[in-house]
BATI-361091 format. One record per atom (N, C-alpha, C): x, y, z. Coordinates in steps of 0.05 Angstrom, whole numbers, plus 5000, padded with zeros to 4 digits. Example, Ala and Ser with C-alpha at 12.3 -4.5 7.8 and 13.67 -1.06 7.14 Angstrom:
<lumses>
526448865156;524649105156;526449345156;525749555142;527349795143;525850015157;
</lumses>
This chain:
<lumses>
427342853415;428642783450;430342443437;433042493439;434542183435;434041983453;433641683435;432141453453;435041333452;437041303473;440041143485;438740873465;440740873449;441140583431;440340303440;440840333469;440840043482;437640003493;436540213493;433340243497;431540153469;432640193446;432440203428;431839833408;434339723416;434939533417;432939333425;433039353451;431139193472;428639213464;427639463454;424739513447;423939283427;426139303401;425939163371;425838823380;427238753405;427238503407;424638473427;424138623436;420238513457;417738653443;418638773418;415938853387;415439023408;416639303414;415439503432;415239733416;413439923417;412840183401;415040333411;416740553388;419440653396;418040963414;415641023412;414841273418;413841273448;413041053455;412240953474;414441003501;416540933489;419240873493;420741183502;419441393487;420241643485;418741853503;416541763509;414941823522;416641763555;416941523554;418041393579;420041613603;422441633570;424341753587;425042063580;423142203566;422442503583;419942543608;418542363613;418142333645;420642313660;420742163661;424042083683;426042313678;426142383657;427242653661;426542863681;424242873669;421743193684;422643133718;422342793716;421142763749;424742773760;427442853747;428942873758;430043193757;428943243746;429443563744;428343763766;424743653769;423543683793;425743563820;426343413813;427343413840;429343403854;430943563841;433343793840;433243973844;429644183836;430244403839;428444493858;427344223870;426644213909;428644253920;430844063928;432343983930;434244353945;435144423919;435944673920;434344923934;431944863921;429945113947;429645053972;429744793986;430044764007;433344834020;435244714007;437744834018;437445214013;436645303998;436445633990;435145744030;432545564032;430445674060;432445584083;433645354082;435545344100;437145544107;439345644084;440345864093;440046084099;437846184095;436446374097;434546384121;434446094135;433846134164;435346164181;437946084172;440946014190;441246444193;441746544168;442546714168;440246934187;437846954184;435347084199;435846994233;436946764235;437346754266;439846824276;441546814262;443647014272;443147314274;441947414254;441147724266;439547774282;438647604281;435547674321;437447524337;439847364337;440647334367;442547614373;443247714341;445447894346;444148164351;441048234347;439848434354;439348414380;438148224388;437348094411;440048114436;441848154429;444548134448;444348454452;444848514432;445048834432;443648954453;441248894444;438549004463;439049014489;439648754492;439748654521;442448864542;443948864516;446149074531;445849304534;444349414516;443649764515;441049634545;439749574547;437749634570;438849644590;440749464593;442549404617;444649674636;444849834606;447950014612;449149924616;452050044629;454349804639;454449584649;450749564656;450449164679;452449064660;452548804669;452048574656;448948504665;448248204664;446448094665;447747844686;449147774686;451047514699;448947334700;448247224686;446846974686;449946774683;452046794682;453546524678;454446534706;454046164716;454846174740;456746184754;459346234742;461546254746;461946624757;460646744734;461246994747;458547044765;456046914773;454846974798;455846864822;457246674819;459346624842;461146844852;462846904836;464147194835;463947394854;461347444851;459247724862;457447484889;457147424894;455547354916;458247164933;460747134929;462947074952;464047314967;463747314993;464247255009;468547445022;468247665010;470947695015;472347685047;473547575048;475347555078;475147805091;474747705119;475847975134;478447975141;479748255153;482048305164;481648405186;484848335200;483348355235;486948395244;486648475259;489248525283;490648395288;493048365304;494148145316;492448015339;491048155354;488848065374;486747865358;486347945334;483747905323;481348075325;481748375330;479948505328;479348655297;477048635283;476248715261;477349035254;479348955225;478749295212;478449255189;477949075175;476149065151;474448855152;471248875143;469748675138;468048785129;465448605108;463448635091;461248755106;459548905098;456448905110;454648915077;452448725083;450448635073;449348905060;448948995050;447449275030;445449255002;445149504992;443949454967;444349644948;444549614920;445349904900;442149944880;441850144874;438850214875;439950324843;437650284830;438550374792;434950424787;435450504761;432450564753;432350424729;430150304716;428350234686;427250464672;428550704661;426751004659;424050944645;424750684622;421350624613;419550574628;420550444657;417550394674;417050594692;418050844688;417451004712;415251124705;412651194725;410851304726;410651564717;411751754740;413052044738;415752174738;418052094724;420052154723;421352384733;419752604728;420652914744;419952884772;418052804778;417852764813;419152514822;420652254806;420852154816;424952224825;425652404800;428352564804;427552744826;426152884830;425953124849;425552894883;424352664877;423952484904;427452454916;428652344895;431352274896;433152424904;432252614896;434852794903;434652884931;431652904942;431652954973;432152684990;432352434976;433352164996;436152254993;438352304963;441252334956;441852644953;442252804966;442752994965;445653074939;447152874941;449252904932;448452784898;446252704887;446052754863;445552944855;446552934817;445753164801;443153134789;441253354798;437853374784;438753344753;440353584756;439553584724;440853354704;442553204713;443953044691;441052814700;440752674716;438852484727;435752534715;435252694710;433052814698;433252784669;435452864659;436452764625;436452464622;437552424646;438051924640;434551984646;433252014658;431151824670;428651944636;428852144632;426552194609;428452284568;430452114568;432652084552;431951754543;433251604529;433251424510;434251174533;435251334556;437050994567;433850894577;435150604581;433950424585;434350354609;436550384622;438750324655;440650594663;439450604682;440950814701;442550744733;445450794736;444750764764;444950934782;444450874795;443951144825;445051104834;444550944851;447251054875;448750684882;450650594888;452450384886;451750214914;450950414934;451150284964;449150464976;447050364982;444150485000;444350385032;443350525052;442950435076;440350265078;440050145098;436950095105;434550285101;435050415111;433950585117;432450885090;435650875072;435650955045;433950785028;434450545038;432550365013;429350345015;428850425041;425850315051;425550655046;426350875039;425251155029;424751125004;426351004992;426251024956;424150804951;423750594969;421650334962;418650534968;419250674987;416150834994;415550984971;417351114953;416451274936;413551084907;414150864910;411450704892;412450764867;415350754850;415950784824;416150454812;415150444798;416650084796;417950104774;419650404770;421950344749;424250344768;423950394803;426550324809;427350174823;429450024819;429249714839;431849724846;432549464859;433749414884;435949184870;438749224881;440249054878;441848934897;441448674912;443948544927;447748724926;448148734947;451448864944;452348794970;455548734966;456448684986;458748864993;458149175022;458949335021;461949315033;465249335028;466749335054;466349615077;466649605101;466549725123;469449745132;469849865145;472650035155;472150025183;472149965200;469750045228;471250225236;474150275240;475850405255;476850715240;475150755215;475350975212;478251025190;479451215203;482551305196;484351165199;483651015223;485450825242;486550665220;489350655221;490550355195;490250515168;489750685152;488250705133;490750645112;493150725119;495050675096;495650505094;495650285115;495749995114;494349905103;491349915105;489149815100;488349815068;489450115058;488450155031;484750235019;484750055018;480550075011;480549854985;477649914985;478049734956;475249864934;474949844918;472649894896;471049644883;469449664874;467849514854;469649494819;469649154823;471649074798;469448994773;468948734773;465748674749;464248734766;461548894750;459448954764;456848854755;454348814757;452448774753;449148884773;447448814764;444848904769;444648684796;445848414789;445948204816;447348294832;449848294831;451648284850;455148484837;456148454851;458848574845;461448554861;463448504846;465848474858;466748614867;467248564887;469948764912;472848694908;474748874900;477048854894;479349044912;480549014912;483349224931;484449374917;484449594927;485649834905;489149984912;488749924943;491549984954;491649884977;494149884992;495349765014;495149485017;494549295034;494449025037;491548965025;490349145027;487148975003;488648964975;490449024970;491549094933;492548864937;494748844955;496548684960;495448384953;494048334980;493747994988;490048064972;490148184941;487448174932;487347794930;487347784918;486947444901;485647304933;488147224952;487647154974;485247194998;484347424988;481947565010;480347474985;479847384969;477247414951;477547084946;479246834964;478546584957;477546494981;474746634991;473746575016;473446265014;473446135035;472745795037;474945655022;477745775008;480245645018;481745755031;481745845042;484145965064;483145925089;483845975118;483845885148;482446085154;480746225145;479946545164;480546795154;480946965177;481047275164;484347295164;484247555137;487147505141;488647745171;490347525189;491047675209;493247845203;494248245214;496048325217;497648245235;500048405236;501648475255;500548655276;500148775265;498748995278;497349025311;497549225330;495649125352;493949425342;492349415344;489849645335;489349905369;490449695386;491350015415;493650165412;496049945398;498350105394;498450275372;497050185344;496750305327;495750615337;492450565344;490850825354;493351055371;494250925388;495951095412;498751235390;499551075376;501651215356;500351425336;498451415321;497251625306;496351805324;495351735345;493952005360;496552145368;499152105386;500852245392;502452375364;502752215345;504552315318;502752625311;500252505306;498952765300;499152985308;499053025343;498953175363;503153265353;503853115352;507653265348;507453335329;505553255304;505953455274;505953685279;502353695303;501253995295;502954205312;504254115333;505954165350;508654375344;509954145332;511954205302;511854355288;509054435274;508754605250;510154425224;508254175220;510554035205;508453955182;509953995159;507553835138;506853595136;508353415149;507253135147;509552995168;508452735170;508852605188;509152275196;511252115198;510351885199;512551675229;510851415234;512551385245;512251015251;514750855250;514650625249;515050505282;513450325280;514050115305;514649765287;516949705299;516749395296;518149205317;517949105323;519348835334;521748745325;524948785336;526548785330;527848435326;526148295337;526747955336;524747785322;522447845312;521147785290;520347935255;520848205268;520448405240;518548495239;516448405254;513448495262;512548845268;511348915246;510649265247;508549215270;508549215289;507149355316;505049565309;506549795298;504049965284;506650175260;503450345238;505550445217;503450645219;504850875225;502851175218;504251305198;502651415175;503151675154;501851895162;501652275162;501052345166;501052555150;500052675124;496352605135;495752475128;492352345136;491052035123;488652105109;486651845122;484851865098;482751705109;480451655099;477951525111;477551255090;478850985094;477750855075;475450825064;472750875082;470850765078;470051035049;470651245049;470651375032;473351635025;474051325007;477251474995;477351554978;478851844970;479352034957;480551914934;479752034912;481451944885;483752114885;485551964868;488552004860;489152304853;491052404861;490852734850;491152794822;491152954814;491653024788;495053144788;496352954771;499053074763;499953314753;497253474755;498553724729;498153904751;497353874782;495754024791;496853974826;498353704827;498753704852;501253534857;503353454872;504253304869;503853034889;504752754876;502852534889;504652574919;506552624926;507652554952;506952774969;505153014956;502853194982;500553024988;499052834972;496952744974;496752544997;494152605009;493152445034;493352195032;494052055009;494651795001;497251695000;498851885003;501551745006;502551675022;503551475028;504151245044;507251345053;508351585066;510151685074;512751455083;510751245100;512351045123;514250865102;512550825082;512350485062;513750645032;512450795022;513750905000;514651194995;515651425017;516151565011;520051495012;520551574990;524551514996;524451855000;527551875033;527652105045;531652045040;532652265048;534852265059;534752315085;535652115105;534052125123;536652185153;539752385139;541052425148;542652305173;543952425182;545552285212;544452015221;542351975219;541851705234;542251415220;543651565199;545351365176;547851245186;549951425210;551851455221;552651205233;551951045243;552050875263;551850585243;551550495220;552150405201;554350355195;555650615190;558850645184;560150555201;559250595232;561250495258;560450225253;558450195262;557849765272;559749745242;559049665225;561249585208;563749625208;564849885217;568549875209;568949745242;568249665257;567849545279;568149255276;565849095260;566548905254;567948765231;569348875220;571348835201;574148875218;573748985239;576149005251;577749195246;577249495240;577949665229;579749845257;577049845270;576550015294;574749865318;575750015335;574149935366;571650185364;570550125389;569650465398;571050645408;572950515420;574550805430;577550885400;577750715387;580250755371;578651075363;581051315355;581751615350;580851645319;579651775312;578951805285;580052035284;579352265257;580352505252;578252635236;577052715260;574852955246;575753295240;577853225245;578853575238;579053745205;578154035218;577654125193;580354145176;580154165145;578354235135;577753865124;575753855104;575553565095;574853565068;575653535049;574253605027;574953415005;572453364983;572053184974;572053244948;573253334927;573553444909;574553684908;572553914896;571954154907;569954264927;568654014934;567254024960;568453984981;566954135009;567654125032;565854025054;567453815072;566153635085;564253935108;562353965122;562854105136;560853975165;560954005189;560154005213;557454175210;556054135236;553254255240;554654465253;553954715242;554755005255;557554985251;558754935236;561354915223;562554825255;562954645264;564254495291;566854465274;569154395299;571354225283;572054095316;571553865307;571253565326;574853485335;576053535314;578853425320;579453195312;581353135333;581452765334;579252695354;577452555352;575452395371;574852105362;574151975392;573851655395;571251595369;570851365366;568651325341;567351325355;566551295381;564051325401;563151545398;565151765398;564752075396;563351965357;564251885348;563052055333;559852035319;559151825346;556551755330;555152025356;556452005377;554752125408;555352485389;556752525385;556952855372;556952895348;554752665334;554952635300;555752775287;559052725283;560752825259;560652785239;560452895214;559652895190;562452725180;565052775190;567752785183;568152485196;567652525212;569452235221;566751985213;563952085205;563151895202;564851735162;564952025154;566051925115;569651865126;570751915154;573051785150;572551485155;570151405175;569451115174;570350965147;567951115137;567951035108;569451035090;571951155089;574351075070;576250865080;574750795113;576550645119;575350355115;573450345104;571150025103;572550005066;572350225058;572050265029;569250205006;569350284993;565550364974;564750064969;566549964959;565649604950;564249474990;565349474999;563949395026;563049455032;562349695028;560649865052;558349805026;558049885001;555349774982;554649514993;556049314996;555649014995;553049025026;555349115050;554249245073;550649255068;550149515053;548249655058;546149425034;547149315021;545949095003;544548855019;546048795049;545748545058;542748645078;543249015082;541449035110;539049145094;539049075065;535649125052;535849485039;537549585048;538349875038;537649914999;539149764992;538849724960;536049724944;534449524956;531649374954;528949494952;527049494942;523949574951;524149434984;522349625001;521549535024;519849335020;520149025031;519648795029;517748735043;515348995048;512748985066;510248935042;508748825059;505948675039;504648855039;504949225033;503149435023;504549485006;501849414977;502749504947;504949824949;504749914964;505550154955;507850154953;509349924982;511749884987;513949694960;511249594945;513449484917;513949714902;513649974902;515450094883;517150344907;517950264931;519450424942;523050354940;522950444913;526050404901;527650574920;530050524929;531750724948;533250814922;533751084930;535851184909;537851264916;540851114901;543151104913;544851194880;547051304883;549451284855;549050994845;548550994818;550050684806;553350674808;553250824805;557550814807;558150974834;557550724853;557750774886;561150784885;562051064883;565351184877;566251134916;567551214923;569351274949;568051584962;567451734932;566452014947;563751954955;562651744937;559251814956;559351624979;561451344979;561351275013;561451525026;562951675032;563751835043;560052025049;559852185032;557252295045;556151985049;554851795040;552551615041;553551635079;555551595083;555851495109;555151705138;554651825123;553252035138;549852125132;549051985110;545851995108;545852225092;546852245068;546752355042;547152255020;546152285002;547052264979;545151874972;543751714994;541451574999;539051655010;537051584990;534451515003;533051325007;532151265028;530650985034;528251135046;525950905054;524150995069;523950915089;523051115116;522851095139;522450735163;521550525133;521350285149;524550135137;526250215115;528550085103;530150165135;530450415150;531350505167;530750285195;527950285196;527250145221;528149805221;528049715197;529549495190;532849465198;534449665188;537249695185;538049775217;536149785237;537249905264;536349705276;533549465265;532449215279;535049085281;537149045256;539748865261;541849005274;541349215289;543849205306;543249165334;539849265340;539049165363;538148875377;538048675359;537848455365;540448205362;542348345364;544148175359;546348205337;545448295310;546748335282;546148115263;543148025262;541347935245;539048115229;540348125204;537448245193;534848055185;532848195192;530048005186;528148225169;527348075153;525248235133;523148335147;521748565150;520048775154;517848525149;515748575166;513348355154;510048575172;508048625148;506148765165;504248465175;504948295166;502847965174;504047875202;502347815214;502747625238;504247395238;506647345242;507947085236;507546825246;507446605238;507146435258;509646255248;510746245220;512546035213;515046105225;517045925225;520146085244;521046165223;521946435229;523546665225;526146625205;526246725185;528446725167;530247015169;533246995181;534447145184;536747045188;538747365170;540847315156;543547465184;546447365195;546747475204;549247715185;549148015199;550648135180;552348275201;552348295221;553748335243;554648135268;556548135277;557647985310;556348045319;554747915343;554048045369;555548195392;558848275379;559448535393;559848635377;560248705363;559648895335;557449135339;555148945337;551649075355;551049145384;553348945392;553449125425;554549355430;557249365419;558749595423;556049825412;555349735383;553650035367;551550065387;550449875392;548249915419;548650065447;551150105452;552650275478;553250565461;553550545434;554150865431;550850895432;549950845411;546250925414;544451025438;545650855454;545651035478;546451275486;548951235491;550151495497;549251745482;548151705461;547651985440;544751995460;543551905481;540851975485;542152125507;543851965533;545752035552;547652285550;548552255531;550952575525;550252745500;548752635478;548452745456;546752835453;545252875423;544252935402;540952945424;539652735428;537752645431;537352675455;538852865477;537852865504;535152925514;532752895497;529652985499;528852725498;530552515499;529552225496;529152065515;529552255539;529152055567;526652065582;525751795584;522851765583;522651645618;521651795638;521851645664;521251295662;522851145672;522050835669;523150645648;523850825625;524750675595;527350775580;529250575587;531550655577;530950715535;532350865532;531950925510;534951005496;534650835468;537950855463;537050965425;538551105412;537351165384;539051395371;538451495358;541351695340;538351865320;539452105325;538252355308;538652405280;537952455253;537452485237;536552745216;538252935213;537253275208;538253215176;536253175153;537753295125;535153515112;537053675098;536553875084;533653825057;532053865050;529853785034;531053865010;531853684983;531653764961;528953884959;530854084931;529454134908;528154034891;525854134884;524453964858;526353984832;528454244829;529654234804;532854304811;533654134830;535954094841;536554204871;537754204885;539654344908;536954274934;539154504949;536554344973;536254604978;533554615001;532754805016;534754835040;534855145047;535655305072;534055195088;531455225093;530355195120;527255065120;528554835103;525954575105;527754335106;527754235124;528353945129;527053655131;527853485137;526753255138;528553045162;526653165198;528453045217;527052805231;529352605237;528052295246;530352295264;527952085282;529751995305;528351675296;531551495301;531451205298;531351135323;528651045348;529350985375;530250635379;531250545403;531450205403;530850265431;529150075437;527850105473;526449775481;526249745509;529049755532;531849785509;533149975525;536849985508;537849745528;537849695550;539449445556;537749205546;535849095545;534448905534;532548925507;533849015477;532149075466;529948935447;528149205445;524948985437;524749135409;524849315423;522649435387;524049685379;524049785358;525149975348;523550225339;522850405339;521950715336;523450925318;521750885293;522851055277;520551305272;521151595280;518651795275;521452075255;518852085231;520752325211;518452475217;518752745213;517852985214;518353145179;516753145164;517353295138;516953555146;518253765143;519454065147;518154185170;518153995196;517754105217;518854345227;519154555244;519954795258;518554815285;520654825302;519954895332;519555205336;517755285337;517855555346;517455705369;517855545392;517055485423;519655715432;522255785419;524255945427;524156225418;527056295423;526556605411;527356485385;528756435363;529056265336;527755965329;527855965306;525355735299;526955455302;527255255308;529255035305;527354805294;529354675273;528154505260;530254215268;532554205278;533053975271;531953705295;533353535287;531153305289;531353285328;533753375344;533453355370;530953535382;530153735372;528553985379;525853875373;525953645346;523553665335;522253405344;523753145328;523152915317;522852765346;525852755361;526452735395;523952665406;523052945421;520952995433;518352815426;517252805397;515852615382;516052335397;518252215392;518251975390;518051955428;520252075439;519252025467;516951985476;515052135472;511852175477;510651865476;512251825442;510951595438;511451335451;514251375461;514851095469;513351095494;513151365518;512151355543;508551255537;507551305524;504851265516;505650915504;506050795483;506650465481;506750305503;509650415517;512050175521;509550115545;508050125560;506450015578;504249805567;503049885542;501149775520;503249485520;505749575505;507449255494;508349175522;506849255546;506948985563;510649035575;511449315581;514049345591;513249485613;514549435628;513849515663;516949715663;515749945666;517250165670;520450075698;523150115691;524550075712;525250215725;525050325758;526250585768;528850475789;530350755794;532850635806;531250625840;531750525851;531750605881;533750635904;533850885913;535351005932;536450735943;539850695963;539750505976;539150666008;538950536024;537650686052;539450546064;540850756087;543150666106;541350586133;542950456146;541550356165;541750606190;542250826186;542151066197;539651146195;539451196166;535851296157;534051046173;534650886172;532350686183;531650706217;534550786234;533950776255;533351106265;532551316244;531551586244;528951466244;527151336234;525951306230;523851136251;
</lumses>
């Protein structure tokens, strides 16, 4: 080993032995090597410890996830708060409960803790007959560490499970969404399901209707002012559904819908769609390969279904033409035959020829040619602008999630030809809610108000679309439709009704129209002298078989149902019947 020169010179100066210096240097080097080796070993041990810790955490986490199946432990405080937070109630305009929460429990199993899995399965199937015995037995005797049995159980069922005495059967707290009125207002409320879920709770989320539309607001309990208050009146909703159901059956219809709206506020007082369902046990959506969505009980015909609504649209042509100063109600219109659009001929019902008739009679007699002439005088661009103003070209602005997708169908190239057919309700498809809002604009003196399913407390926003004079003249025409026209069955004792019928051939899936299937509609306004409400009743494929021949037009099908509805709900709305009292002469008095 070499000794540094500086050390040798120092040793000579001090007369020291060079070999002792060599031994000292070797010792110092040995100490340094030992220190480096120890440091390296400690570093390797630390790295190995960290690796083992990571593997342990990973395996432990995986075991925890497997032991809970698809459930989560929910130890996080934010998640626990979400699970225990109470979803806000939904009430009608008078505060009556439409949807609320109910404290209940879920039952689950930890199969490795079961004493007798086979017996437990047999007893559980007795308590819950809908369970699959074979599948549950496989789950209990297999490798699973966690098995959901039922997400919601009644107190009686909980006690029955508890009495089995199986330590592997466990309970978890739940909040269940309850609709105490069953089917009533089902298409408005929609329904809920569980979102993020664990053994200690589950998050309620909306899946349809107002439950879905207001999902965030309903789950912000403590941040709102109480329940969600709808514009519905529960009593009137019940009466509407009962009468509509009877009318649907009487007219042998495949489906039916009704919309009752306040013409001054836009509030929907009742909205019904049949067939319906129970939101407490909401069915699954249909398989698209097996059934059309429009045939499902979940389909909301009032706010979701877009249809050609036929002659009910003719009043818009008359009202706009009068508002533009083109005609008056007594102006003469050429409705004589023939009238052609290209290679197509515009026909009247039963090939009638009305000749030259007044604008008023275009509506009363429901002339297709007369409405088409009015559209030509208006012009296709102005007609389109008017329809835009009254909301006919956009989805219905109703706070039901299905309404957001109710895009009306109309020609993108709005030509003169399109304007003529649209004037009598063909070539454009909208929802009954659209039609109700359009009629409300006529009934309230010319203001378009967006319809709403929520009870309004703020100032109503409205847009003038017609002059008061034009709206009043249009109302007079609608009244004549009932007194002298196609809606003669709409006469209800004590109540004056105005309105317009509409019968449209139902389109085929592959193009063209059915000859024996129609959508019949009646848009009614009452009381006619001081309009307060608009009612739209629409029947899908109705047929009245009470006569010698089947009758499908709105005058025979939708009108009688609407008249029955008005007679039933008008007193509930606080409208007193008005009867004309015959004058009594002095001679009559003297005779008594």
